[in-house]
C-alpha positions as CSV (number, residue, x, y, z in Angstrom):
1,M,1.0,-10.9,-14.0
2,N,-0.5,-13.2,-11.0
3,G,-2.3,-15.3,-13.7
4,N,-6.2,-13.8,-12.2
5,R,-7.9,-13.9,-15.4
6,S,-9.6,-10.7,-14.6
7,H,-6.7,-8.7,-15.7
8,L,-6.2,-7.6,-11.8
9,E,-3.5,-7.4,-10.7
10,I,-2.7,-6.8,-6.9
11,E,0.7,-6.1,-6.0
12,R,2.7,-4.7,-3.1
13,K,5.9,-2.8,-3.6
14,F,8.8,-3.0,-0.8
15,L,12.5,-1.4,-0.8
16,V,14.8,-4.0,-0.1
17,R,17.0,-3.1,3.6
18,S,19.6,-6.1,3.1
19,E,21.1,-8.6,0.7
20,A,20.1,-11.6,2.9
21,W,17.2,-12.4,0.0
22,R,20.1,-13.3,-2.0
23,T,21.2,-16.6,-0.3
24,E,17.4,-18.0,-0.6
25,A,16.6,-16.7,-5.0
26,R,15.7,-19.4,-6.7
27,C,15.9,-18.2,-10.1
28,A,17.4,-14.9,-12.0
29,T,16.0,-13.6,-15.2
30,R,18.1,-10.1,-16.9
31,M,14.9,-8.2,-18.5
32,R,15.2,-5.1,-20.8
33,Q,12.3,-2.9,-21.4
34,G,11.3,0.4,-22.5
35,Y,7.6,2.6,-23.0
36,L,6.0,3.4,-26.1
37,N,4.0,6.6,-24.4
38,H,3.9,8.3,-21.0
39,E,-0.4,8.5,-20.6
40,Q,-2.0,9.6,-18.4
41,H,-4.4,6.1,-18.5
42,C,-1.9,3.0,-19.0
43,S,1.2,2.5,-20.2
44,V,2.7,0.3,-23.0
45,R,6.0,-1.2,-22.3
46,V,7.8,-3.9,-24.4
47,R,9.7,-6.6,-22.4
48,I,12.3,-8.9,-22.9
49,A,12.6,-11.1,-20.5
50,G,15.5,-13.9,-21.1
51,D,14.5,-15.4,-24.3
52,S,10.8,-14.4,-24.0
53,A,9.2,-11.2,-24.9
54,W,5.7,-9.3,-24.3
55,L,3.9,-6.3,-24.7
56,N,2.0,-5.2,-22.2
57,L,-0.4,-2.6,-21.0
58,K,-0.6,-1.4,-17.4
59,G,-3.3,1.3,-16.1
60,V,-1.4,3.4,-14.1
61,T,-3.6,3.9,-11.4
62,I,-1.1,4.2,-8.2
63,G,-1.6,2.1,-5.8
64,A,-2.0,-2.3,-4.9
65,Q,-4.5,-3.0,-8.4
66,R,-4.9,-2.0,-11.5
67,L,-5.6,-3.3,-14.4
68,E,-2.8,-5.4,-16.9
69,F,-3.1,-7.5,-20.7
70,D,0.8,-8.9,-21.4
71,Y,0.7,-10.4,-24.7
72,P,3.8,-12.7,-26.1
73,I,5.7,-10.9,-29.0
74,P,8.6,-12.1,-31.2
75,L,11.9,-11.6,-29.7
76,A,13.8,-9.9,-32.8
77,D,10.6,-7.5,-32.9
78,A,11.0,-7.0,-29.0
79,H,14.8,-5.9,-30.0
80,R,13.8,-3.6,-32.3
81,M,11.0,-1.7,-30.6
82,L,13.5,-1.5,-27.4
83,D,16.6,0.1,-29.9
84,T,14.2,2.3,-32.1
85,L,10.5,3.1,-31.0
86,T,10.5,3.4,-26.9
87,C,11.4,6.5,-24.8
88,K,15.2,6.5,-23.0
89,P,16.7,5.4,-21.2
90,L,15.3,1.7,-20.5
91,I,14.4,-0.1,-17.8
92,E,17.4,-2.3,-16.7
93,K,16.8,-4.9,-14.4
94,T,17.8,-8.7,-12.8
95,R,15.0,-9.9,-11.4
96,H,15.5,-12.9,-8.7
97,L,12.2,-15.1,-7.1
98,V,12.6,-15.8,-3.8
99,D,9.6,-18.1,-2.0
100,V,8.8,-16.9,1.3
101,G,5.4,-18.7,2.8
102,G,3.4,-19.3,0.2
103,H,4.1,-16.5,-2.0
104,T,7.0,-15.7,-4.3
105,W,8.7,-12.3,-4.3
106,E,10.0,-10.6,-7.2
107,V,13.3,-9.1,-5.9
108,D,14.4,-6.3,-9.2
109,V,18.0,-5.3,-8.8
110,F,18.5,-2.2,-10.9
111,E,21.4,-1.7,-13.7
112,G,21.8,1.4,-15.8
113,A,20.2,4.7,-15.0
114,N,18.6,3.2,-11.9
115,A,21.8,1.2,-10.5
116,G,22.1,1.3,-6.6
117,L,17.6,0.7,-6.3
118,V,16.3,-2.5,-5.1
119,V,12.6,-3.0,-5.1
120,A,10.8,-6.6,-4.2
121,E,7.3,-6.7,-5.3
122,I,4.8,-9.8,-4.1
123,E,1.4,-10.6,-6.4
124,L,-1.6,-11.4,-4.3
125,D,-5.2,-12.6,-5.4
126,D,-6.7,-10.1,-2.6
127,P,-5.8,-6.3,-1.7
128,D,-6.1,-8.2,1.9
129,E,-4.5,-11.4,1.8
130,P,-2.1,-11.7,4.6
131,F,1.7,-12.3,3.6
132,E,5.2,-12.8,5.8
133,K,7.3,-9.5,5.3
134,P,10.9,-11.7,5.4
135,A,13.0,-9.0,7.5
136,W,15.4,-8.3,4.0
137,V,12.4,-5.5,3.2
138,G,11.6,-2.3,4.3
139,E,9.8,0.7,3.6
140,E,6.7,-0.2,1.8
141,V,6.2,2.0,-1.8
142,T,3.2,0.8,-3.1
143,H,1.5,4.3,-3.0
144,D,4.8,6.0,-4.2
145,P,5.2,6.6,-8.2
146,R,8.8,7.1,-8.2
147,Y,9.2,3.7,-7.4
148,Y,6.8,2.4,-10.7
149,N,8.9,1.3,-13.8
150,T,7.3,4.1,-15.5
151,C,8.4,6.6,-13.7
152,L,11.8,5.4,-13.0
153,A,12.1,5.5,-17.2
154,S,11.2,9.3,-17.2
155,H,13.0,10.4,-14.3
156,P,15.9,7.6,-13.5
157,Y,17.1,6.8,-9.5
158,R,20.1,8.0,-10.6
159,D,18.6,11.5,-11.1
160,W,16.9,12.1,-7.5
161,R,19.1,14.2,-5.6
162,D,16.2,14.9,-2.5
163,P,13.6,11.8,-4.0
164,P,10.7,14.0,-5.7
165,S,7.2,13.8,-4.4
166,A,6.3,12.3,-7.8
167,C,7.9,11.5,-10.9
168,D,7.6,14.2,-14.1
């Protein structure tokens, strides 16, 4: 989350068109996450990133803005929840941070059931905030629910033949 005290996440999501971002990446964190529900109004997920873990509640409004709340939880609890309570498949990815024009892009390289998918996200303080779009960033998919992690958990990228119009 961007640290916005209102708990409003403003995020834009793009496909990645080349590997050029790799030369600028400053950090890589392996992540595993799973969903405890598939509700219409919010998602509840458990995420492990490196040696830290969180319980996250996020509004499922499709678009650039939605409510988000993160709560740290013990790492051992997170592992147990992922192994026993979450819907499968898990979301597995490595997140790389890339600084461009005063913003930090998060480039997620998916593994497992979503291998082959690479998505870049940028968090903003305002929906109309200008930002520099690097050459390695391709089509915007902010308003396409198929690319949201909650959808990728129920309809993984490996199962896409002709991309569906929405996730199941």
